[in-house]
N, CA, C, O and the ligand as a Tripos MOL2 file, in Angstrom:
@<TRIPOS>MOLECULE
protein
  269   267    68     0     0
PROTEIN
NO_CHARGES

@<TRIPOS>ATOM
      1 N          26.9940   -9.7430   14.2290 N.3       1 MET1
      2 CA         27.2350   -8.4210   13.6500 C.3       1 MET1
      3 C          26.3840   -7.3740   14.3660 C.2       1 MET1
      4 O          25.3800   -7.7060   14.9970 O.2       1 MET1
      5 N          26.7870   -6.1250   14.2650 N.am      2 GLN2
      6 CA         26.0430   -5.0500   14.8990 C.3       2 GLN2
      7 C          25.1930   -4.3310   13.8630 C.2       2 GLN2
      8 O          25.6430   -4.0520   12.7520 O.2       2 GLN2
      9 N          23.9760   -4.0400   14.2410 N.am      3 VAL3
     10 CA         23.0970   -3.2840   13.3520 C.3       3 VAL3
     11 C          22.5140   -2.1110   14.1190 C.2       3 VAL3
     12 O          22.3020   -2.1750   15.3290 O.2       3 VAL3
     13 N          22.2620   -1.0390   13.3810 N.am      4 LYS4
     14 CA         21.7270    0.1620   14.0070 C.3       4 LYS4
     15 C          20.3260    0.4000   13.4720 C.2       4 LYS4
     16 O          20.1030    0.3890   12.2610 O.2       4 LYS4
     17 N          19.3970    0.6110   14.3690 N.am      5 CYS5
     18 CA         18.0240    0.8920   13.9610 C.3       5 CYS5
     19 C          17.9870    2.2520   13.2750 C.2       5 CYS5
     20 O          18.5200    3.2330   13.7940 O.2       5 CYS5
     21 N          17.3610    2.3040   12.1180 N.am      6 THR6
     22 CA         17.3260    3.5600   11.3550 C.3       6 THR6
     23 C          16.3860    4.5710   11.9920 C.2       6 THR6
     24 O          16.4550    5.7550   11.6640 O.2       6 THR6
     25 N          15.5250    4.1460   12.8770 N.am      7 LEU7
     26 CA         14.5470    5.0590   13.4670 C.3       7 LEU7
     27 C          14.9990    5.6250   14.8060 C.2       7 LEU7
     28 O          14.8710    6.8260   15.0410 O.2       7 LEU7
     29 N          15.5210    4.7910   15.6760 N.am      8 CYS8
     30 CA         15.8680    5.2800   17.0100 C.3       8 CYS8
     31 C          17.3690    5.1890   17.2890 C.2       8 CYS8
     32 O          17.8080    5.5190   18.3900 O.2       8 CYS8
     33 N          18.1580    4.7490   16.3120 N.am      9 ASP9
     34 CA         19.6160    4.6800   16.4320 C.3       9 ASP9
     35 C          20.0930    3.7170   17.5100 C.2       9 ASP9
     36 O          21.2330    3.7960   17.9680 O.2       9 ASP9
     37 N          19.2300    2.8310   17.8990 N.am     10 LYS10
     38 CA         19.6170    1.8350   18.8850 C.3      10 LYS10
     39 C          20.4550    0.7600   18.2020 C.2      10 LYS10
     40 O          20.0880    0.2610   17.1370 O.2      10 LYS10
     41 N          21.5660    0.4100   18.8100 N.am     11 VAL11
     42 CA         22.4310   -0.6060   18.2240 C.3      11 VAL11
     43 C          22.0700   -1.9660   18.8030 C.2      11 VAL11
     44 O          22.0070   -2.1460   20.0190 O.2      11 VAL11
     45 N          21.8410   -2.8970   17.9290 N.am     12 GLU12
     46 CA         21.4890   -4.2440   18.3610 C.3      12 GLU12
     47 C          22.4920   -5.2400   17.8010 C.2      12 GLU12
     48 O          23.1620   -4.9900   16.7990 O.2      12 GLU12
     49 N          22.5700   -6.3570   18.4710 N.am     13 HIS13
     50 CA         23.4550   -7.4150   18.0030 C.3      13 HIS13
     51 C          22.6430   -8.4980   17.3240 C.2      13 HIS13
     52 O          21.6590   -8.9930   17.8740 O.2      13 HIS13
     53 N          23.0550   -8.8540   16.1480 N.am     14 LEU14
     54 CA         22.3820   -9.9240   15.4140 C.3      14 LEU14
     55 C          23.3230  -11.1040   15.3070 C.2      14 LEU14
     56 O          24.5360  -10.9420   15.1820 O.2      14 LEU14
     57 N          22.7530  -12.2800   15.3580 N.am     15 LYS15
     58 CA         23.5590  -13.4660   15.1270 C.3      15 LYS15
     59 C          23.9870  -13.4580   13.6650 C.2      15 LYS15
     60 O          23.1790  -13.1920   12.7750 O.2      15 LYS15
     61 N          25.2440  -13.7480   13.4280 N.am     16 ASP16
     62 CA         25.7650  -13.6900   12.0620 C.3      16 ASP16
     63 C          25.0300  -14.6270   11.1110 C.2      16 ASP16
     64 O          24.9570  -14.3690    9.9100 O.2      16 ASP16
     65 N          24.4910  -15.7030   11.6470 N.am     17 ASP17
     66 CA         23.8170  -16.6600   10.7650 C.3      17 ASP17
     67 C          22.3000  -16.4700   10.7640 C.2      17 ASP17
     68 O          21.5600  -17.3040   10.2430 O.2      17 ASP17
     69 N          21.8470  -15.3600   11.3550 N.am     18 SER18
     70 CA         20.4070  -15.1210   11.3620 C.3      18 SER18
     71 C          19.9370  -14.6390    9.9890 C.2      18 SER18
     72 O          20.7240  -14.1320    9.1890 O.2      18 SER18
     73 N          18.6750  -14.8030    9.7430 N.am     19 PHE19
     74 CA         18.0910  -14.4430    8.4560 C.3      19 PHE19
     75 C          18.2560  -12.9500    8.1790 C.2      19 PHE19
     76 O          18.6030  -12.5600    7.0640 O.2      19 PHE19
     77 N          18.0090  -12.1190    9.1810 N.am     20 THR20
     78 CA         18.1250  -10.6680    9.0050 C.3      20 THR20
     79 C          19.5590  -10.2700    8.6840 C.2      20 THR20
     80 O          19.7940   -9.4190    7.8250 O.2      20 THR20
     81 N          20.5100  -10.8770    9.3650 N.am     21 ALA21
     82 CA         21.9150  -10.5640    9.1160 C.3      21 ALA21
     83 C          22.3080  -10.9150    7.6860 C.2      21 ALA21
     84 O          23.0370  -10.1680    7.0330 O.2      21 ALA21
     85 N          21.8360  -12.0170    7.2210 N.am     22 LYS22
     86 CA         22.1350  -12.4290    5.8490 C.3      22 LYS22
     87 C          21.5530  -11.4540    4.8450 C.2      22 LYS22
     88 O          22.2010  -11.0920    3.8630 O.2      22 LYS22
     89 N          20.3250  -11.0340    5.1030 N.am     23 ARG23
     90 CA         19.6840  -10.0750    4.2070 C.3      23 ARG23
     91 C          20.4190   -8.7440    4.2140 C.2      23 ARG23
     92 O          20.5740   -8.1070    3.1720 O.2      23 ARG23
     93 N          20.8720   -8.3260    5.3960 N.am     24 LEU24
     94 CA         21.6000   -7.0610    5.4930 C.3      24 LEU24
     95 C          22.9210   -7.1440    4.7390 C.2      24 LEU24
     96 O          23.3180   -6.1960    4.0600 O.2      24 LEU24
     97 N          23.5960   -8.2760    4.8610 N.am     25 ARG25
     98 CA         24.8860   -8.4340    4.1820 C.3      25 ARG25
     99 C          24.6940   -8.4570    2.6730 C.2      25 ARG25
    100 O          25.5470   -7.9790    1.9260 O.2      25 ARG25
    101 N          23.5940   -9.0030    2.2340 N.am     26 ASN26
    102 CA         23.3060   -9.0240    0.7900 C.3      26 ASN26
    103 C          22.7260   -7.6990    0.2960 C.2      26 ASN26
    104 O          22.4310   -7.5310   -0.8880 O.2      26 ASN26
    105 N          22.5730   -6.7720    1.2260 N.am     27 ARG27
    106 CA         22.0210   -5.4440    0.9210 C.3      27 ARG27
    107 C          20.6110   -5.5040    0.3580 C.2      27 ARG27
    108 O          20.1790   -4.5900   -0.3450 O.2      27 ARG27
    109 N          19.9150   -6.5460    0.6560 N.am     28 ARG28
    110 CA         18.5140   -6.5970    0.2540 C.3      28 ARG28
    111 C          17.6700   -5.8140    1.2530 C.2      28 ARG28
    112 O          16.5590   -5.3730    0.9590 O.2      28 ARG28
    113 N          18.2310   -5.6620    2.4250 N.am     29 LEU29
    114 CA         17.5400   -4.9320    3.4910 C.3      29 LEU29
    115 C          18.4330   -3.7620    3.8810 C.2      29 LEU29
    116 O          19.4110   -3.9320    4.6090 O.2      29 LEU29
    117 N          18.0920   -2.5840    3.3960 N.am     30 ASN30
    118 CA         18.9240   -1.4250    3.6780 C.3      30 ASN30
    119 C          18.5260   -0.7210    4.9580 C.2      30 ASN30
    120 O          19.3460   -0.0620    5.5970 O.2      30 ASN30
    121 N          17.2800   -0.8610    5.3260 N.am     31 LEU31
    122 CA         16.8200   -0.2200    6.5360 C.3      31 LEU31
    123 C          16.5690   -1.2710    7.5980 C.2      31 LEU31
    124 O          15.7890   -2.2030    7.4030 O.2      31 LEU31
    125 N          17.2330   -1.1070    8.7090 N.am     32 TYR32
    126 CA         16.9920   -2.0350    9.8000 C.3      32 TYR32
    127 C          16.1440   -1.3620   10.8700 C.2      32 TYR32
    128 O          16.4400   -0.2500   11.3070 O.2      32 TYR32
    129 N          15.0910   -2.0480   11.2820 N.am     33 MET33
    130 CA         14.2520   -1.5460   12.3580 C.3      33 MET33
    131 C          14.3300   -2.5120   13.5250 C.2      33 MET33
    132 O          14.2080   -3.7240   13.3470 O.2      33 MET33
    133 N          14.5330   -1.9710   14.7200 N.am     34 CYS34
    134 CA         14.5570   -2.8350   15.8940 C.3      34 CYS34
    135 C          13.1330   -3.3070   16.1890 C.2      34 CYS34
    136 O          12.1730   -2.7590   15.6460 O.2      34 CYS34
    137 N          12.9960   -4.2910   17.0230 N.am     35 ALA35
    138 CA         11.6850   -4.8920   17.3060 C.3      35 ALA35
    139 C          10.7160   -3.8630   17.8750 C.2      35 ALA35
    140 O           9.5250   -3.8770   17.5640 O.2      35 ALA35
    141 N          11.2390   -2.9740   18.7110 N.am     36 GLU36
    142 CA         10.3740   -1.9560   19.3310 C.3      36 GLU36
    143 C           9.7700   -1.0270   18.2910 C.2      36 GLU36
    144 O           8.5670   -0.7640   18.3090 O.2      36 GLU36
    145 N          10.6070   -0.5290   17.3830 N.am     37 CYS37
    146 CA         10.1280    0.3890   16.3500 C.3      37 CYS37
    147 C           9.1870   -0.3360   15.3970 C.2      37 CYS37
    148 O           8.1890    0.2250   14.9440 O.2      37 CYS37
    149 N           9.5090   -1.5560   15.1090 N.am     38 HIS38
    150 CA          8.6750   -2.3480   14.2140 C.3      38 HIS38
    151 C           7.2700   -2.4890   14.7950 C.2      38 HIS38
    152 O           6.2700   -2.3320   14.0940 O.2      38 HIS38
    153 N           7.2220   -2.7830   16.0770 N.am     39 LYS39
    154 CA          5.9440   -2.9530   16.7650 C.3      39 LYS39
    155 C           5.1710   -1.6330   16.8040 C.2      39 LYS39
    156 O           3.9590   -1.5940   16.5920 O.2      39 LYS39
    157 N           5.9040   -0.5600   17.0800 N.am     40 ARG40
    158 CA          5.2780    0.7550   17.1870 C.3      40 ARG40
    159 C           4.6340    1.1490   15.8550 C.2      40 ARG40
    160 O           3.5040    1.6340   15.8150 O.2      40 ARG40
    161 N           5.3660    0.9320   14.7850 N.am     41 ILE41
    162 CA          4.8610    1.2990   13.4710 C.3      41 ILE41
    163 C           3.6700    0.4240   13.0900 C.2      41 ILE41
    164 O           2.7030    0.9010   12.4970 O.2      41 ILE41
    165 N           3.7480   -0.8390   13.4320 N.am     42 GLU42
    166 CA          2.6530   -1.7560   13.1260 C.3      42 GLU42
    167 C           1.3750   -1.3130   13.8420 C.2      42 GLU42
    168 O           0.2900   -1.3160   13.2610 O.2      42 GLU42
    169 N           1.5240   -0.9340   15.1090 N.am     43 GLU43
    170 CA          0.3560   -0.4910   15.8810 C.3      43 GLU43
    171 C          -0.2060    0.8030   15.3280 C.2      43 GLU43
    172 O          -1.4220    0.9720   15.2470 O.2      43 GLU43
    173 N           0.6800    1.7200   14.9460 N.am     44 ARG44
    174 CA          0.2370    2.9990   14.3960 C.3      44 ARG44
    175 C          -0.5290    2.7910   13.0990 C.2      44 ARG44
    176 O          -1.5590    3.4210   12.8570 O.2      44 ARG44
    177 N          -0.0080    1.8990   12.2740 N.am     45 THR45
    178 CA         -0.6600    1.6170   10.9980 C.3      45 THR45
    179 C          -2.0430    1.0230   11.2290 C.2      45 THR45
    180 O          -3.0080    1.3930   10.5600 O.2      45 THR45
    181 N          -2.1290    0.1130   12.1670 N.am     46 LYS46
    182 CA         -3.4290   -0.5050   12.4780 C.3      46 LYS46
    183 C          -4.4010    0.5420   12.9920 C.2      46 LYS46
    184 O          -5.5710    0.5650   12.6090 O.2      46 LYS46
    185 N          -3.8960    1.4160   13.8740 N.am     47 GLN47
    186 CA         -4.7430    2.4650   14.4400 C.3      47 GLN47
    187 C          -5.2780    3.3740   13.3470 C.2      47 GLN47
    188 O          -6.4610    3.7130   13.3300 O.2      47 GLN47
    189 N          -4.3930    3.7660   12.4310 N.am     48 ARG48
    190 CA         -4.7840    4.6570   11.3550 C.3      48 ARG48
    191 C          -5.8560    3.9810   10.5040 C.2      48 ARG48
    192 O          -6.8210    4.6180   10.0800 O.2      48 ARG48
    193 N          -5.6780    2.7080   10.2630 N.am     49 HIS49
    194 CA         -6.6320    1.9710    9.4410 C.3      49 HIS49
    195 C          -7.9940    1.9170   10.1140 C.2      49 HIS49
    196 O          -9.0180    2.1450    9.4690 O.2      49 HIS49
    197 N          -8.0090    1.6150   11.4070 N.am     50 SER50
    198 CA         -9.2910    1.4850   12.0990 C.3      50 SER50
    199 C          -9.9670    2.8490   12.2150 C.2      50 SER50
    200 O         -11.1910    2.9410   12.1210 O.2      50 SER50
    201 N          -9.1820    3.9080   12.4190 N.am     51 THR51
    202 CA         -9.7570    5.2480   12.4960 C.3      51 THR51
    203 C         -10.3610    5.6370   11.1560 C.2      51 THR51
    204 O         -11.4540    6.2010   11.0980 O.2      51 THR51
    205 N          -9.6640    5.3410   10.1060 N.am     52 GLY52
    206 CA        -10.1460    5.6580    8.7640 C.3      52 GLY52
    207 C         -11.4600    4.9670    8.4720 C.2      52 GLY52
    208 O         -12.3800    5.5630    7.9120 O.2      52 GLY52
    209 N         -11.5380    3.7180    8.8520 N.am     53 LYS53
    210 CA        -12.7680    2.9560    8.6220 C.3      53 LYS53
    211 C         -13.9040    3.5360    9.4450 C.2      53 LYS53
    212 O         -15.0350    3.6570    8.9760 O.2      53 LYS53
    213 N         -13.5820    3.8910   10.6790 N.am     54 PHE54
    214 CA        -14.5870    4.4400   11.5810 C.3      54 PHE54
    215 C         -15.2080    5.7020   10.9970 C.2      54 PHE54
    216 O         -16.4290    5.8610   10.9930 O.2      54 PHE54
    217 N         -14.3520    6.6000   10.5030 N.am     55 HIS55
    218 CA        -14.8450    7.8430    9.9060 C.3      55 HIS55
    219 C         -15.6940    7.5640    8.6770 C.2      55 HIS55
    220 O         -16.7130    8.2110    8.4340 O.2      55 HIS55
    221 N         -15.2520    6.6050    7.9310 N.am     56 LEU56
    222 CA        -15.9510    6.2560    6.6980 C.3      56 LEU56
    223 C         -17.3810    5.8150    7.0200 C.2      56 LEU56
    224 O         -18.3340    6.2500    6.3740 O.2      56 LEU56
    225 N         -17.5170    4.9510    8.0220 N.am     57 TYR57
    226 CA        -18.8510    4.4520    8.3850 C.3      57 TYR57
    227 C         -19.7120    5.5660    8.9700 C.2      57 TYR57
    228 O         -20.9070    5.6610    8.6900 O.2      57 TYR57
    229 N         -19.0710    6.4200    9.8010 N.am     58 LYS58
    230 CA        -19.7860    7.5110   10.4440 C.3      58 LYS58
    231 C         -20.3710    8.4510    9.3890 C.2      58 LYS58
    232 O         -21.5350    8.8440    9.4600 O.2      58 LYS58
    233 N         -19.5350    8.7980    8.4090 N.am     59 ASP59
    234 CA        -19.9880    9.6940    7.3530 C.3      59 ASP59
    235 C         -21.1580    9.0880    6.5860 C.2      59 ASP59
    236 O         -22.1110    9.7780    6.2250 O.2      59 ASP59
    237 N         -21.0660    7.8250    6.3560 N.am     60 LYS60
    238 CA        -22.1020    7.1340    5.6010 C.3      60 LYS60
    239 C         -23.4320    7.1890    6.3610 C.2      60 LYS60
    240 O         -24.4880    7.4620    5.7890 O.2      60 LYS60
    241 N         -23.3440    6.9200    7.6720 N.am     61 TYR61
    242 CA        -24.5640    6.9220    8.4790 C.3      61 TYR61
    243 C         -25.1970    8.3130    8.5110 C.2      61 TYR61
    244 O         -26.4140    8.4590    8.4040 O.2      61 TYR61
    245 N         -24.3410    9.3340    8.6630 N.am     62 LYS62
    246 CA        -24.8390   10.7140    8.6720 C.3      62 LYS62
    247 C         -25.5670   11.0190    7.3680 C.2      62 LYS62
    248 O         -26.6630   11.5790    7.3450 O.2      62 LYS62
    249 N         -24.9180   10.6310    6.3100 N.am     63 HIS63
    250 CA        -25.4570   10.8720    4.9900 C.3      63 HIS63
    251 C         -26.8280   10.2030    4.8350 C.2      63 HIS63
    252 O         -27.7600   10.7770    4.2720 O.2      63 HIS63
    253 N         -26.9180    8.9880    5.3430 N.am     64 ASP64
    254 CA        -28.1740    8.2480    5.2500 C.3      64 ASP64
    255 C         -29.2950    8.9380    6.0460 C.2      64 ASP64
    256 O         -30.4580    8.9340    5.6450 O.2      64 ASP64
    257 N         -28.9060    9.5260    7.1830 N.am     65 ASP65
    258 CA        -29.9110   10.2180    8.0140 C.3      65 ASP65
    259 C         -30.5470   11.3950    7.2720 C.2      65 ASP65
    260 O         -31.7440   11.6560    7.3920 O.2      65 ASP65
    261 N         -29.7250   12.0840    6.5150 N.am     66 PHE66
    262 CA        -30.2270   13.2450    5.7780 C.3      66 PHE66
    263 C         -31.1720   12.8490    4.6600 C.2      66 PHE66
    264 O         -32.0860   13.5920    4.3020 O.2      66 PHE66
    265 N         -30.9400   11.6850    4.1270 N.am     67 ILE67
    266 CA        -31.8230   11.2250    3.0520 C.3      67 ILE67
    267 C         -33.1360   10.7710    3.7000 C.2      67 ILE67
    268 O         -34.0510   10.3360    3.0010 O.2      67 ILE67
    269 ZN         14.3370    1.3220   16.8560 Zn       68 ZN68
@<TRIPOS>BOND
     1     1     2 1
     2     2     3 1
     3     3     4 2
     4     3     5 am
     5     5     6 1
     6     6     7 1
     7     7     8 2
     8     7     9 am
     9     9    10 1
    10    10    11 1
    11    11    12 2
    12    11    13 am
    13    13    14 1
    14    14    15 1
    15    15    16 2
    16    15    17 am
    17    17    18 1
    18    18    19 1
    19    19    20 2
    20    19    21 am
    21    21    22 1
    22    22    23 1
    23    23    24 2
    24    23    25 am
    25    25    26 1
    26    26    27 1
    27    27    28 2
    28    27    29 am
    29    29    30 1
    30    30    31 1
    31    31    32 2
    32    31    33 am
    33    33    34 1
    34    34    35 1
    35    35    36 2
    36    35    37 am
    37    37    38 1
    38    38    39 1
    39    39    40 2
    40    39    41 am
    41    41    42 1
    42    42    43 1
    43    43    44 2
    44    43    45 am
    45    45    46 1
    46    46    47 1
    47    47    48 2
    48    47    49 am
    49    49    50 1
    50    50    51 1
    51    51    52 2
    52    51    53 am
    53    53    54 1
    54    54    55 1
    55    55    56 2
    56    55    57 am
    57    57    58 1
    58    58    59 1
    59    59    60 2
    60    59    61 am
    61    61    62 1
    62    62    63 1
    63    63    64 2
    64    63    65 am
    65    65    66 1
    66    66    67 1
    67    67    68 2
    68    67    69 am
    69    69    70 1
    70    70    71 1
    71    71    72 2
    72    71    73 am
    73    73    74 1
    74    74    75 1
    75    75    76 2
    76    75    77 am
    77    77    78 1
    78    78    79 1
    79    79    80 2
    80    79    81 am
    81    81    82 1
    82    82    83 1
    83    83    84 2
    84    83    85 am
    85    85    86 1
    86    86    87 1
    87    87    88 2
    88    87    89 am
    89    89    90 1
    90    90    91 1
    91    91    92 2
    92    91    93 am
    93    93    94 1
    94    94    95 1
    95    95    96 2
    96    95    97 am
    97    97    98 1
    98    98    99 1
    99    99   100 2
   100    99   101 am
   101   101   102 1
   102   102   103 1
   103   103   104 2
   104   103   105 am
   105   105   106 1
   106   106   107 1
   107   107   108 2
   108   107   109 am
   109   109   110 1
   110   110   111 1
   111   111   112 2
   112   111   113 am
   113   113   114 1
   114   114   115 1
   115   115   116 2
   116   115   117 am
   117   117   118 1
   118   118   119 1
   119   119   120 2
   120   119   121 am
   121   121   122 1
   122   122   123 1
   123   123   124 2
   124   123   125 am
   125   125   126 1
   126   126   127 1
   127   127   128 2
   128   127   129 am
   129   129   130 1
   130   130   131 1
   131   131   132 2
   132   131   133 am
   133   133   134 1
   134   134   135 1
   135   135   136 2
   136   135   137 am
   137   137   138 1
   138   138   139 1
   139   139   140 2
   140   139   141 am
   141   141   142 1
   142   142   143 1
   143   143   144 2
   144   143   145 am
   145   145   146 1
   146   146   147 1
   147   147   148 2
   148   147   149 am
   149   149   150 1
   150   150   151 1
   151   151   152 2
   152   151   153 am
   153   153   154 1
   154   154   155 1
   155   155   156 2
   156   155   157 am
   157   157   158 1
   158   158   159 1
   159   159   160 2
   160   159   161 am
   161   161   162 1
   162   162   163 1
   163   163   164 2
   164   163   165 am
   165   165   166 1
   166   166   167 1
   167   167   168 2
   168   167   169 am
   169   169   170 1
   170   170   171 1
   171   171   172 2
   172   171   173 am
   173   173   174 1
   174   174   175 1
   175   175   176 2
   176   175   177 am
   177   177   178 1
   178   178   179 1
   179   179   180 2
   180   179   181 am
   181   181   182 1
   182   182   183 1
   183   183   184 2
   184   183   185 am
   185   185   186 1
   186   186   187 1
   187   187   188 2
   188   187   189 am
   189   189   190 1
   190   190   191 1
   191   191   192 2
   192   191   193 am
   193   193   194 1
   194   194   195 1
   195   195   196 2
   196   195   197 am
   197   197   198 1
   198   198   199 1
   199   199   200 2
   200   199   201 am
   201   201   202 1
   202   202   203 1
   203   203   204 2
   204   203   205 am
   205   205   206 1
   206   206   207 1
   207   207   208 2
   208   207   209 am
   209   209   210 1
   210   210   211 1
   211   211   212 2
   212   211   213 am
   213   213   214 1
   214   214   215 1
   215   215   216 2
   216   215   217 am
   217   217   218 1
   218   218   219 1
   219   219   220 2
   220   219   221 am
   221   221   222 1
   222   222   223 1
   223   223   224 2
   224   223   225 am
   225   225   226 1
   226   226   227 1
   227   227   228 2
   228   227   229 am
   229   229   230 1
   230   230   231 1
   231   231   232 2
   232   231   233 am
   233   233   234 1
   234   234   235 1
   235   235   236 2
   236   235   237 am
   237   237   238 1
   238   238   239 1
   239   239   240 2
   240   239   241 am
   241   241   242 1
   242   242   243 1
   243   243   244 2
   244   243   245 am
   245   245   246 1
   246   246   247 1
   247   247   248 2
   248   247   249 am
   249   249   250 1
   250   250   251 1
   251   251   252 2
   252   251   253 am
   253   253   254 1
   254   254   255 1
   255   255   256 2
   256   255   257 am
   257   257   258 1
   258   258   259 1
   259   259   260 2
   260   259   261 am
   261   261   262 1
   262   262   263 1
   263   263   264 2
   264   263   265 am
   265   265   266 1
   266   266   267 1
   267   267   268 2
@<TRIPOS>SUBSTRUCTURE
     1 MET1         2 RESIDUE 1 A MET
     2 GLN2         6 RESIDUE 1 A GLN
     3 VAL3        10 RESIDUE 1 A VAL
     4 LYS4        14 RESIDUE 1 A LYS
     5 CYS5        18 RESIDUE 1 A CYS
     6 THR6        22 RESIDUE 1 A THR
     7 LEU7        26 RESIDUE 1 A LEU
     8 CYS8        30 RESIDUE 1 A CYS
     9 ASP9        34 RESIDUE 1 A ASP
    10 LYS10       38 RESIDUE 1 A LYS
    11 VAL11       42 RESIDUE 1 A VAL
    12 GLU12       46 RESIDUE 1 A GLU
    13 HIS13       50 RESIDUE 1 A HIS
    14 LEU14       54 RESIDUE 1 A LEU
    15 LYS15       58 RESIDUE 1 A LYS
    16 ASP16       62 RESIDUE 1 A ASP
    17 ASP17       66 RESIDUE 1 A ASP
    18 SER18       70 RESIDUE 1 A SER
    19 PHE19       74 RESIDUE 1 A PHE
    20 THR20       78 RESIDUE 1 A THR
    21 ALA21       82 RESIDUE 1 A ALA
    22 LYS22       86 RESIDUE 1 A LYS
    23 ARG23       90 RESIDUE 1 A ARG
    24 LEU24       94 RESIDUE 1 A LEU
    25 ARG25       98 RESIDUE 1 A ARG
    26 ASN26      102 RESIDUE 1 A ASN
    27 ARG27      106 RESIDUE 1 A ARG
    28 ARG28      110 RESIDUE 1 A ARG
    29 LEU29      114 RESIDUE 1 A LEU
    30 ASN30      118 RESIDUE 1 A ASN
    31 LEU31      122 RESIDUE 1 A LEU
    32 TYR32      126 RESIDUE 1 A TYR
    33 MET33      130 RESIDUE 1 A MET
    34 CYS34      134 RESIDUE 1 A CYS
    35 ALA35      138 RESIDUE 1 A ALA
    36 GLU36      142 RESIDUE 1 A GLU
    37 CYS37      146 RESIDUE 1 A CYS
    38 HIS38      150 RESIDUE 1 A HIS
    39 LYS39      154 RESIDUE 1 A LYS
    40 ARG40      158 RESIDUE 1 A ARG
    41 ILE41      162 RESIDUE 1 A ILE
    42 GLU42      166 RESIDUE 1 A GLU
    43 GLU43      170 RESIDUE 1 A GLU
    44 ARG44      174 RESIDUE 1 A ARG
    45 THR45      178 RESIDUE 1 A THR
    46 LYS46      182 RESIDUE 1 A LYS
    47 GLN47      186 RESIDUE 1 A GLN
    48 ARG48      190 RESIDUE 1 A ARG
    49 HIS49      194 RESIDUE 1 A HIS
    50 SER50      198 RESIDUE 1 A SER
    51 THR51      202 RESIDUE 1 A THR
    52 GLY52      206 RESIDUE 1 A GLY
    53 LYS53      210 RESIDUE 1 A LYS
    54 PHE54      214 RESIDUE 1 A PHE
    55 HIS55      218 RESIDUE 1 A HIS
    56 LEU56      222 RESIDUE 1 A LEU
    57 TYR57      226 RESIDUE 1 A TYR
    58 LYS58      230 RESIDUE 1 A LYS
    59 ASP59      234 RESIDUE 1 A ASP
    60 LYS60      238 RESIDUE 1 A LYS
    61 TYR61      242 RESIDUE 1 A TYR
    62 LYS62      246 RESIDUE 1 A LYS
    63 HIS63      250 RESIDUE 1 A HIS
    64 ASP64      254 RESIDUE 1 A ASP
    65 ASP65      258 RESIDUE 1 A ASP
    66 PHE66      262 RESIDUE 1 A PHE
    67 ILE67      266 RESIDUE 1 A ILE
    68 ZN68       269 GROUP 0 **** ****
């Protein structure tokens, strides 16, 4: 079956008996993301998390210096 990535509109072919295809047919998965977009989002999320932690620690250290 053909699926379209909801983020970049890239059309991909899925094997009809693949797990993702089955989920899509059952409408349990309404949004399909291609592997590239999935990877991109995963990396962005990780980056945001590490940046957030970094700021958190930095602020704490600054605060400690003032005390
Ligand atoms: Zn995509």
